[in-house]
N, CA, C and O atoms as CSV, one atom per row, in Angstrom:
chain,resi,resn,atom,element,x,y,z
A,1,MET,N,N,130.947,-106.987,30.727
A,1,MET,CA,C,130.204,-107.676,29.560
A,1,MET,C,C,130.303,-107.083,28.652
A,1,MET,O,O,130.548,-107.996,27.863
A,2,GLU,N,N,130.313,-105.942,27.900
A,2,GLU,CA,C,130.828,-104.821,26.640
A,2,GLU,C,C,131.970,-104.965,26.396
A,2,GLU,O,O,132.261,-105.565,25.362
A,3,LYS,N,N,132.779,-104.576,27.073
A,3,LYS,CA,C,134.469,-104.907,26.635
A,3,LYS,C,C,134.939,-105.926,26.487
A,3,LYS,O,O,135.803,-106.100,25.628
A,4,TYR,N,N,134.247,-107.468,27.755
A,4,TYR,CA,C,135.254,-108.451,27.214
A,4,TYR,C,C,134.352,-109.470,26.966
A,4,TYR,O,O,134.588,-110.612,27.359
A,5,GLY,N,N,133.196,-109.145,26.269
A,5,GLY,CA,C,132.020,-110.234,25.820
A,5,GLY,C,C,131.880,-111.497,27.042
A,5,GLY,O,O,131.687,-112.673,26.734
A,6,GLY,N,N,132.012,-111.025,28.431
A,6,GLY,CA,C,131.586,-111.883,29.355
A,6,GLY,C,C,132.238,-113.022,29.691
A,6,GLY,O,O,131.716,-114.076,30.051
A,7,GLU,N,N,133.773,-112.707,29.524
A,7,GLU,CA,C,134.978,-113.642,29.814
A,7,GLU,C,C,135.645,-112.845,30.473
A,7,GLU,O,O,135.522,-111.632,30.305
A,8,VAL,N,N,136.446,-113.345,31.314
A,8,VAL,CA,C,137.353,-112.261,32.450
A,8,VAL,C,C,138.617,-112.259,31.576
A,8,VAL,O,O,138.725,-113.134,30.718
A,9,PRO,N,N,139.407,-111.502,31.706
A,9,PRO,CA,C,140.465,-110.702,30.760
A,9,PRO,C,C,141.525,-111.382,31.847
A,9,PRO,O,O,141.327,-111.542,33.051
A,10,SER,N,N,142.755,-111.751,31.044
A,10,SER,CA,C,144.076,-112.478,32.378
A,10,SER,C,C,144.748,-111.449,32.415
A,10,SER,O,O,145.264,-111.406,33.531
A,11,ASP,N,N,145.098,-110.410,31.700
A,11,ASP,CA,C,145.719,-109.225,31.417
A,11,ASP,C,C,145.669,-108.308,33.062
A,11,ASP,O,O,144.629,-107.778,33.453
A,12,ILE,N,N,147.010,-108.265,33.882
A,12,ILE,CA,C,146.833,-107.360,35.003
A,12,ILE,C,C,146.174,-106.269,34.877
A,12,ILE,O,O,145.162,-106.135,35.565
A,13,ASP,N,N,146.578,-105.216,33.970
A,13,ASP,CA,C,145.853,-103.712,33.461
A,13,ASP,C,C,144.325,-104.070,33.533
A,13,ASP,O,O,143.557,-103.805,34.457
A,14,GLU,N,N,144.061,-104.697,32.416
A,14,GLU,CA,C,142.710,-105.038,32.476
A,14,GLU,C,C,141.515,-105.528,33.624
A,14,GLU,O,O,140.315,-105.262,33.689
A,15,LEU,N,N,142.362,-106.325,34.448
A,15,LEU,CA,C,142.025,-107.087,35.573
A,15,LEU,C,C,141.469,-105.559,36.677
A,15,LEU,O,O,140.442,-105.223,37.266
A,16,THR,N,N,142.472,-105.159,36.527
A,16,THR,CA,C,142.595,-104.204,37.673
A,16,THR,C,C,141.984,-102.816,37.271
A,16,THR,O,O,141.894,-101.992,38.181
A,17,ALA,N,N,141.570,-102.470,36.071
A,17,ALA,CA,C,140.483,-101.951,35.394
A,17,ALA,C,C,139.085,-102.025,35.531
A,17,ALA,O,O,138.304,-101.093,35.340
A,18,LEU,N,N,138.730,-103.460,35.956
A,18,LEU,CA,C,137.112,-103.516,36.590
A,18,LEU,C,C,136.838,-103.175,38.023
A,18,LEU,O,O,137.524,-103.182,39.045
A,19,GLN,N,N,135.810,-102.926,37.789
A,19,GLN,CA,C,135.396,-102.147,39.270
A,19,GLN,C,C,135.637,-102.984,40.199
A,19,GLN,O,O,135.449,-104.157,39.877
A,20,GLY,N,N,136.054,-102.759,41.440
A,20,GLY,CA,C,136.448,-103.668,42.544
A,20,GLY,C,C,137.321,-104.550,42.372
A,20,GLY,O,O,137.201,-105.548,43.082
A,21,VAL,N,N,138.461,-104.506,41.413
A,21,VAL,CA,C,139.513,-105.610,41.614
A,21,VAL,C,C,140.674,-104.881,41.591
A,21,VAL,O,O,141.086,-104.148,40.692
A,22,GLY,N,N,141.315,-105.215,42.962
A,22,GLY,CA,C,142.479,-104.265,43.105
A,22,GLY,C,C,143.754,-105.440,42.571
A,22,GLY,O,O,143.406,-106.606,42.387
A,23,ARG,N,N,145.109,-105.062,42.364
A,23,ARG,CA,C,145.961,-105.849,42.455
A,23,ARG,C,C,146.057,-107.201,42.985
A,23,ARG,O,O,146.293,-108.175,42.271
A,24,LYS,N,N,145.881,-107.252,44.174
A,24,LYS,CA,C,146.011,-108.669,44.694
A,24,LYS,C,C,145.063,-109.759,44.214
A,24,LYS,O,O,145.372,-110.905,43.889
A,25,THR,N,N,143.607,-109.089,44.226
A,25,THR,CA,C,142.510,-110.381,43.505
A,25,THR,C,C,143.444,-110.404,41.618
A,25,THR,O,O,143.882,-111.305,40.903
A,26,ALA,N,N,143.386,-109.366,41.540
A,26,ALA,CA,C,143.871,-109.592,40.059
A,26,ALA,C,C,145.218,-110.664,39.816
A,26,ALA,O,O,145.402,-111.377,38.830
A,27,ASN,N,N,145.984,-110.552,40.892
A,27,ASN,CA,C,147.337,-111.800,40.806
A,27,ASN,C,C,146.139,-112.872,41.211
A,27,ASN,O,O,145.505,-113.206,40.210
A,28,VAL,N,N,145.767,-113.368,42.191
A,28,VAL,CA,C,145.009,-114.234,42.523
A,28,VAL,C,C,144.328,-115.012,41.163
A,28,VAL,O,O,144.584,-116.174,40.848
A,29,ILE,N,N,143.363,-114.061,40.405
A,29,ILE,CA,C,142.913,-114.467,39.320
A,29,ILE,C,C,143.900,-114.987,38.228
A,29,ILE,O,O,143.765,-116.121,37.769
A,30,ARG,N,N,144.953,-114.099,37.794
A,30,ARG,CA,C,146.078,-114.642,37.170
A,30,ARG,C,C,146.859,-116.161,37.515
A,30,ARG,O,O,147.441,-117.011,36.840
A,31,GLY,N,N,146.576,-116.009,38.716
A,31,GLY,CA,C,147.483,-117.692,39.115
A,31,GLY,C,C,147.166,-118.783,39.358
A,31,GLY,O,O,147.840,-119.813,39.370
A,32,ASN,N,N,145.864,-118.571,39.615
A,32,ASN,CA,C,144.487,-119.513,40.040
A,32,ASN,C,C,143.909,-119.990,38.719
A,32,ASN,O,O,143.982,-121.088,38.167
A,33,ILE,N,N,143.255,-118.746,38.335
A,33,ILE,CA,C,142.812,-119.545,37.065
A,33,ILE,C,C,143.404,-119.804,35.740
A,33,ILE,O,O,143.250,-120.855,35.118
A,34,PHE,N,N,144.261,-118.531,35.244
A,34,PHE,CA,C,145.225,-118.356,34.077
A,34,PHE,C,C,146.513,-119.168,34.262
A,34,PHE,O,O,147.360,-119.209,33.370
A,35,HIS,N,N,146.669,-119.894,35.570
A,35,HIS,CA,C,148.212,-120.470,35.771
A,35,HIS,C,C,149.355,-119.486,35.373
A,35,HIS,O,O,150.518,-119.772,35.089
A,36,GLU,N,N,148.875,-118.502,35.410
A,36,GLU,CA,C,150.106,-117.005,34.697
A,36,GLU,C,C,150.838,-117.171,36.430
A,36,GLU,O,O,150.281,-117.484,37.481
A,37,PRO,N,N,151.927,-116.900,36.214
A,37,PRO,CA,C,152.917,-116.808,37.531
A,37,PRO,C,C,152.828,-115.276,37.690
A,37,PRO,O,O,153.186,-114.383,36.922
A,38,SER,N,N,152.097,-115.213,39.226
A,38,SER,CA,C,151.934,-114.041,40.063
A,38,SER,C,C,152.357,-114.278,41.538
A,38,SER,O,O,152.487,-115.276,42.247
A,39,VAL,N,N,152.519,-112.909,41.706
A,39,VAL,CA,C,152.794,-112.870,43.358
A,39,VAL,C,C,151.863,-112.205,44.223
A,39,VAL,O,O,151.795,-110.993,44.428
A,40,VAL,N,N,151.141,-113.127,44.718
A,40,VAL,CA,C,150.164,-112.135,45.442
A,40,VAL,C,C,150.743,-111.592,46.824
A,40,VAL,O,O,151.464,-112.289,47.539
A,41,VAL,N,N,150.355,-110.249,47.149
A,41,VAL,CA,C,150.739,-109.869,48.879
A,41,VAL,C,C,149.730,-109.187,49.408
A,41,VAL,O,O,149.206,-108.090,49.215
A,42,ASP,N,N,149.526,-110.426,50.385
A,42,ASP,CA,C,148.698,-110.134,51.253
A,42,ASP,C,C,149.186,-109.928,52.536
A,42,ASP,O,O,150.368,-110.216,52.725
A,43,THR,N,N,148.337,-109.364,53.728
A,43,THR,CA,C,149.089,-109.282,55.043
A,43,THR,C,C,150.067,-110.011,55.563
A,43,THR,O,O,151.002,-109.409,56.093
A,44,HIS,N,N,150.066,-111.794,55.517
A,44,HIS,CA,C,150.874,-112.527,55.637
A,44,HIS,C,C,152.031,-112.652,54.956
A,44,HIS,O,O,152.978,-113.154,55.561
A,45,VAL,N,N,152.223,-112.199,53.466
A,45,VAL,CA,C,153.135,-112.419,52.656
A,45,VAL,C,C,153.706,-111.081,52.665
A,45,VAL,O,O,154.784,-111.237,52.090
A,46,LYS,N,N,153.619,-110.053,52.935
A,46,LYS,CA,C,153.791,-108.736,53.343
A,46,LYS,C,C,154.788,-108.723,54.616
A,46,LYS,O,O,155.960,-108.351,54.684
A,47,ARG,N,N,153.826,-109.317,55.720
A,47,ARG,CA,C,154.879,-108.874,56.986
A,47,ARG,C,C,155.853,-110.208,56.917
A,47,ARG,O,O,157.003,-109.844,57.159
A,48,ILE,N,N,155.771,-111.849,56.632
A,48,ILE,CA,C,156.927,-112.701,56.345
A,48,ILE,C,C,157.755,-112.437,55.794
A,48,ILE,O,O,158.808,-112.438,56.433
A,49,SER,N,N,157.828,-112.082,54.425
A,49,SER,CA,C,158.490,-111.693,53.497
A,49,SER,C,C,159.668,-110.673,53.945
A,49,SER,O,O,160.875,-110.814,53.747
A,50,ARG,N,N,158.982,-109.574,54.620
A,50,ARG,CA,C,159.807,-108.621,55.571
A,50,ARG,C,C,160.833,-109.129,56.121
A,50,ARG,O,O,162.034,-109.011,55.880
A,51,LYS,N,N,159.801,-110.167,57.490
A,51,LYS,CA,C,160.560,-110.673,58.255
A,51,LYS,C,C,161.827,-111.490,57.651
A,51,LYS,O,O,162.857,-111.327,58.306
A,52,LEU,N,N,161.913,-112.160,56.759
A,52,LEU,CA,C,162.832,-113.173,56.101
A,52,LEU,C,C,163.847,-112.198,54.966
A,52,LEU,O,O,164.493,-112.612,54.004
A,53,GLY,N,N,163.733,-111.031,55.391
A,53,GLY,CA,C,164.428,-109.956,54.443
A,53,GLY,C,C,164.579,-110.065,52.741
A,53,GLY,O,O,165.507,-109.757,51.994
A,54,PHE,N,N,162.986,-110.753,52.437
A,54,PHE,CA,C,163.061,-110.393,50.684
A,54,PHE,C,C,162.700,-108.757,50.792
A,54,PHE,O,O,163.189,-108.071,49.895
A,55,THR,N,N,162.210,-108.338,51.403
A,55,THR,CA,C,161.982,-107.098,51.145
A,55,THR,C,C,161.996,-106.073,52.638
A,55,THR,O,O,162.229,-106.427,53.794
A,56,LYS,N,N,161.682,-104.813,52.144
A,56,LYS,CA,C,162.209,-103.791,53.096
A,56,LYS,C,C,160.959,-102.522,52.890
A,56,LYS,O,O,160.882,-101.514,53.591
A,57,GLU,N,N,160.085,-102.863,51.804
A,57,GLU,CA,C,159.177,-102.031,51.476
A,57,GLU,C,C,158.152,-102.464,52.465
A,57,GLU,O,O,158.275,-103.278,53.380
A,58,GLU,N,N,156.951,-101.652,52.046
A,58,GLU,CA,C,155.565,-101.545,52.844
A,58,GLU,C,C,154.555,-101.681,51.721
A,58,GLU,O,O,153.583,-102.423,51.589
A,59,ASP,N,N,155.177,-100.567,50.813
A,59,ASP,CA,C,154.167,-100.864,49.854
A,59,ASP,C,C,153.901,-102.411,49.024
A,59,ASP,O,O,154.864,-103.023,48.561
A,60,PRO,N,N,152.687,-102.863,48.925
A,60,PRO,CA,C,152.320,-104.172,48.008
A,60,PRO,C,C,152.974,-104.009,46.850
A,60,PRO,O,O,153.835,-104.805,46.475
A,61,VAL,N,N,152.659,-103.076,46.259
A,61,VAL,CA,C,153.599,-103.116,44.623
A,61,VAL,C,C,155.123,-103.585,44.798
A,61,VAL,O,O,155.669,-104.670,44.600
A,62,LYS,N,N,155.438,-102.758,45.097
A,62,LYS,CA,C,156.916,-102.837,45.451
A,62,LYS,C,C,157.361,-103.931,46.382
A,62,LYS,O,O,158.525,-104.327,46.334
A,63,ILE,N,N,156.561,-104.398,47.159
A,63,ILE,CA,C,157.069,-105.799,47.456
A,63,ILE,C,C,156.800,-106.502,46.851
A,63,ILE,O,O,157.666,-107.364,46.995
A,64,GLU,N,N,155.825,-106.971,45.858
A,64,GLU,CA,C,155.561,-107.837,44.531
A,64,GLU,C,C,156.855,-108.007,43.845
A,64,GLU,O,O,157.495,-109.049,43.703
A,65,GLN,N,N,157.147,-106.773,43.429
A,65,GLN,CA,C,158.398,-106.505,42.632
A,65,GLN,C,C,159.409,-107.011,43.030
A,65,GLN,O,O,160.254,-107.377,42.213
A,66,ASP,N,N,159.661,-107.218,44.786
A,66,ASP,CA,C,161.203,-107.740,44.907
A,66,ASP,C,C,160.849,-108.876,45.179
A,66,ASP,O,O,161.820,-109.625,45.076
A,67,LEU,N,N,159.838,-109.468,45.515
A,67,LEU,CA,C,159.546,-110.891,45.539
A,67,LEU,C,C,159.924,-111.427,44.343
A,67,LEU,O,O,160.711,-112.372,44.404
A,68,MET,N,N,159.426,-110.923,42.886
A,68,MET,CA,C,159.470,-111.230,41.899
A,68,MET,C,C,160.964,-111.465,41.279
A,68,MET,O,O,161.037,-112.056,40.202
A,69,LYS,N,N,162.309,-110.966,42.008
A,69,LYS,CA,C,163.244,-110.632,42.069
A,69,LYS,C,C,163.950,-111.753,42.558
A,69,LYS,O,O,164.807,-112.328,41.887
A,70,VAL,N,N,163.558,-112.154,43.937
A,70,VAL,CA,C,164.216,-113.048,44.681
A,70,VAL,C,C,163.954,-114.214,44.455
A,70,VAL,O,O,164.666,-115.209,44.593
A,71,LEU,N,N,162.612,-114.087,43.993
A,71,LEU,CA,C,161.764,-116.091,43.711
A,71,LEU,C,C,161.618,-116.360,42.521
A,71,LEU,O,O,161.021,-115.696,41.674
A,72,PRO,N,N,162.333,-117.666,42.366
A,72,PRO,CA,C,162.052,-118.496,40.626
A,72,PRO,C,C,160.667,-118.300,40.459
A,72,PRO,O,O,159.807,-118.470,41.322
A,73,LYS,N,N,160.527,-117.981,39.451
A,73,LYS,CA,C,159.151,-117.396,38.977
A,73,LYS,C,C,158.229,-118.631,38.739
A,73,LYS,O,O,157.075,-118.483,38.338
A,74,ASP,N,N,158.788,-119.883,39.003
A,74,ASP,CA,C,157.826,-121.229,38.938
A,74,ASP,C,C,157.416,-121.642,40.051
A,74,ASP,O,O,156.754,-122.663,40.234
A,75,HIS,N,N,157.987,-120.449,41.312
A,75,HIS,CA,C,157.612,-120.535,42.651
A,75,HIS,C,C,156.917,-119.400,43.536
A,75,HIS,O,O,156.858,-119.238,44.755
A,76,TRP,N,N,156.314,-118.535,42.242
A,76,TRP,CA,C,155.326,-117.550,42.600
A,76,TRP,C,C,154.161,-117.885,42.883
A,76,TRP,O,O,153.644,-117.018,43.587
A,77,ILE,N,N,153.469,-118.758,42.666
A,77,ILE,CA,C,152.251,-119.373,43.125
A,77,ILE,C,C,152.512,-119.992,44.263
A,77,ILE,O,O,152.167,-119.525,45.349
A,78,LEU,N,N,153.082,-120.991,44.139
A,78,LEU,CA,C,153.030,-121.729,45.479
A,78,LEU,C,C,153.951,-121.058,46.700
A,78,LEU,O,O,154.021,-121.632,47.787
A,79,TYR,N,N,154.581,-119.931,46.472
A,79,TYR,CA,C,154.930,-118.963,47.716
A,79,TYR,C,C,153.892,-118.461,48.010
A,79,TYR,O,O,153.486,-119.174,48.927
A,80,ASN,N,N,153.252,-117.776,47.860
A,80,ASN,CA,C,151.810,-117.263,48.175
A,80,ASN,C,C,150.872,-118.566,48.666
A,80,ASN,O,O,150.158,-118.375,49.650
A,81,ILE,N,N,150.855,-119.413,48.250
A,81,ILE,CA,C,149.806,-120.246,48.912
A,81,ILE,C,C,150.689,-120.863,50.298
A,81,ILE,O,O,150.226,-120.953,51.435
A,82,GLN,N,N,151.550,-121.105,50.028
A,82,GLN,CA,C,152.867,-121.455,51.699
A,82,GLN,C,C,152.804,-120.491,52.420
A,82,GLN,O,O,152.456,-120.733,53.576
A,83,ILE,N,N,153.122,-118.952,52.035
A,83,ILE,CA,C,153.399,-118.245,53.138
A,83,ILE,C,C,151.896,-117.536,53.746
A,83,ILE,O,O,151.661,-116.786,54.693
A,84,ILE,N,N,151.298,-117.984,53.015
A,84,ILE,CA,C,149.528,-117.451,53.698
A,84,ILE,C,C,149.231,-118.461,54.558
A,84,ILE,O,O,148.783,-118.222,55.680
A,85,THR,N,N,149.473,-119.807,54.072
A,85,THR,CA,C,149.268,-120.873,55.485
A,85,THR,C,C,149.868,-120.846,56.330
A,85,THR,O,O,149.331,-120.853,57.438
A,86,PHE,N,N,151.127,-120.807,56.213
A,86,PHE,CA,C,152.172,-120.355,57.706
A,86,PHE,C,C,152.017,-119.466,58.352
A,86,PHE,O,O,151.926,-119.695,59.558
A,87,GLY,N,N,151.914,-118.052,57.887
A,87,GLY,CA,C,151.357,-116.896,58.417
A,87,GLY,C,C,150.098,-117.255,59.391
A,87,GLY,O,O,150.015,-116.870,60.558
A,88,ARG,N,N,149.128,-118.062,58.711
A,88,ARG,CA,C,147.615,-118.166,59.749
A,88,ARG,C,C,147.789,-118.843,60.881
A,88,ARG,O,O,147.269,-118.519,61.949
A,89,GLN,N,N,148.868,-120.267,60.633
A,89,GLN,CA,C,149.139,-121.529,61.569
A,89,GLN,C,C,150.351,-121.475,62.355
A,89,GLN,O,O,150.367,-122.065,63.436
A,90,ILE,N,N,151.676,-120.653,61.830
A,90,ILE,CA,C,152.485,-120.299,62.665
A,90,ILE,C,C,153.201,-119.004,63.177
A,90,ILE,O,O,153.513,-118.737,64.338
A,91,CYS,N,N,153.421,-118.142,61.860
A,91,CYS,CA,C,153.912,-116.883,61.794
A,91,CYS,C,C,152.547,-115.890,62.234
A,91,CYS,O,O,152.322,-115.081,61.334
A,92,MET,N,N,151.620,-115.767,63.364
A,92,MET,CA,C,150.408,-114.961,63.109
A,92,MET,C,C,151.075,-113.909,63.756
A,92,MET,O,O,151.952,-114.105,64.598
A,93,ALA,N,N,150.617,-112.578,63.324
A,93,ALA,CA,C,150.852,-111.151,63.595
A,93,ALA,C,C,151.050,-111.039,65.137
A,93,ALA,O,O,152.179,-110.790,65.559
A,94,ARG,N,N,150.227,-111.175,65.820
A,94,ARG,CA,C,150.094,-110.873,67.322
A,94,ARG,C,C,150.672,-112.025,68.207
A,94,ARG,O,O,151.167,-111.776,69.306
A,95,ASN,N,N,150.590,-113.411,67.653
A,95,ASN,CA,C,151.435,-113.817,68.932
A,95,ASN,C,C,151.794,-115.222,67.522
A,95,ASN,O,O,151.021,-116.029,67.006
A,96,PRO,N,N,153.235,-114.986,67.309
A,96,PRO,CA,C,153.782,-115.887,66.358
A,96,PRO,C,C,154.309,-116.906,67.308
A,96,PRO,O,O,154.838,-116.548,68.360
A,97,LYS,N,N,154.139,-118.661,66.853
A,97,LYS,CA,C,154.803,-119.437,67.532
A,97,LYS,C,C,156.400,-119.703,66.827
A,97,LYS,O,O,156.555,-120.511,65.911
A,98,CYS,N,N,157.178,-119.146,67.227
A,98,CYS,CA,C,158.115,-119.004,67.079
A,98,CYS,C,C,159.082,-120.515,67.810
A,98,CYS,O,O,160.221,-120.712,67.387
A,99,GLN,N,N,158.729,-121.072,68.443
A,99,GLN,CA,C,158.976,-122.280,68.842
A,99,GLN,C,C,159.048,-123.210,68.097
A,99,GLN,O,O,160.018,-123.953,67.945
A,100,GLU,N,N,157.278,-123.280,67.180
A,100,GLU,CA,C,157.611,-124.294,66.192
A,100,GLU,C,C,157.716,-123.863,64.819
A,100,GLU,O,O,157.114,-124.473,63.935
A,101,CYS,N,N,158.485,-122.788,64.558
A,101,CYS,CA,C,159.358,-122.193,63.256
A,101,CYS,C,C,160.265,-122.494,62.451
A,101,CYS,O,O,161.086,-121.578,62.414
A,102,PHE,N,N,160.576,-123.477,61.663
A,102,PHE,CA,C,161.375,-123.584,60.966
A,102,PHE,C,C,162.276,-122.347,60.245
A,102,PHE,O,O,163.378,-122.754,59.877
A,103,LEU,N,N,162.123,-121.491,60.081
A,103,LEU,CA,C,162.693,-120.562,59.572
A,103,LEU,C,C,163.594,-119.360,60.717
A,103,LEU,O,O,164.399,-118.531,60.292
A,104,THR,N,N,163.322,-119.481,61.798
A,104,THR,CA,C,164.266,-118.756,62.730
A,104,THR,C,C,165.215,-118.093,62.553
A,104,THR,O,O,165.308,-116.866,62.524
A,105,GLU,N,N,166.432,-119.338,62.347
A,105,GLU,CA,C,167.658,-118.950,61.774
A,105,GLU,C,C,167.544,-117.493,60.824
A,105,GLU,O,O,168.251,-116.509,61.041
A,106,TYR,N,N,166.561,-117.573,59.792
A,106,TYR,CA,C,166.360,-116.537,59.058
A,106,TYR,C,C,165.434,-115.181,58.821
A,106,TYR,O,O,165.297,-114.411,57.871
A,107,CYS,N,N,164.783,-115.281,60.343
A,107,CYS,CA,C,164.001,-114.265,61.088
A,107,CYS,C,C,164.296,-113.281,61.425
A,107,CYS,O,O,164.953,-113.428,62.456
A,108,SER,N,N,164.207,-112.270,61.168
A,108,SER,CA,C,164.341,-110.639,61.675
A,108,SER,C,C,163.870,-110.438,62.923
A,108,SER,O,O,164.637,-109.935,63.744
A,109,TYR,N,N,162.510,-110.793,63.315
A,109,TYR,CA,C,161.979,-110.700,64.533
A,109,TYR,C,C,162.441,-111.912,65.432
A,109,TYR,O,O,162.743,-111.713,66.609
A,110,TYR,N,N,162.483,-112.951,64.966
A,110,TYR,CA,C,163.222,-113.770,65.940
A,110,TYR,C,C,164.468,-113.467,66.499
A,110,TYR,O,O,164.629,-113.557,67.716
A,111,LYS,N,N,165.534,-113.054,65.609
A,111,LYS,CA,C,166.775,-112.451,65.952
A,111,LYS,C,C,166.514,-111.309,66.973
A,111,LYS,O,O,167.164,-111.344,68.018
A,112,GLU,N,N,165.721,-110.405,66.795
A,112,GLU,CA,C,165.959,-108.944,67.544
A,112,GLU,C,C,165.355,-109.800,68.904
A,112,GLU,O,O,165.976,-109.751,69.966
A,113,LYS,N,N,163.945,-110.675,68.760
A,113,LYS,CA,C,163.652,-111.266,70.147
A,113,LYS,C,C,164.753,-111.920,70.908
A,113,LYS,O,O,164.687,-111.844,72.135
A,114,MET,N,N,165.813,-112.586,70.334
A,114,MET,CA,C,166.554,-113.355,70.911
A,114,MET,C,C,167.460,-112.533,71.680
A,114,MET,O,O,167.967,-112.747,72.781
A,115,LYS,N,N,167.596,-111.297,70.689
A,115,LYS,CA,C,168.745,-110.541,71.680
A,115,LYS,C,C,168.348,-109.835,72.759
A,115,LYS,O,O,169.155,-109.386,73.573
A,116,ARG,N,N,166.752,-109.645,72.872
A,116,ARG,CA,C,166.271,-108.760,74.153
A,116,ARG,C,C,166.014,-109.685,75.053
A,116,ARG,O,O,165.557,-109.173,76.075
A,117,GLY,N,N,166.151,-111.258,75.128
A,117,GLY,CA,C,166.275,-112.243,76.234
A,117,GLY,C,C,164.490,-112.720,76.360
A,117,GLY,O,O,164.131,-113.553,77.193
């Protein structure tokens, strides 16, 4: 209240300086409230982006940076929404529905699975 007069800041550094706000939450706020292009790296985005070869990183900040390089800026928010939905419905961590997936030709997990038979 004192620092921002009751207004939520839009700057990533100011947001992450707030108690309890990490980079993922800050990017959700920036993208959904302020409509600032942002990449939100949650467990689904991390897992699926690695499977698709967009990143080899494990660290969410590095994954965010990699995705910002390969995705068009005007698709960042949409990518987040689509990949999170995809990760909940098709590409679940424990039991992915590869038979229903339209991305198998790009997926390292699927290619490895097919090699093993």
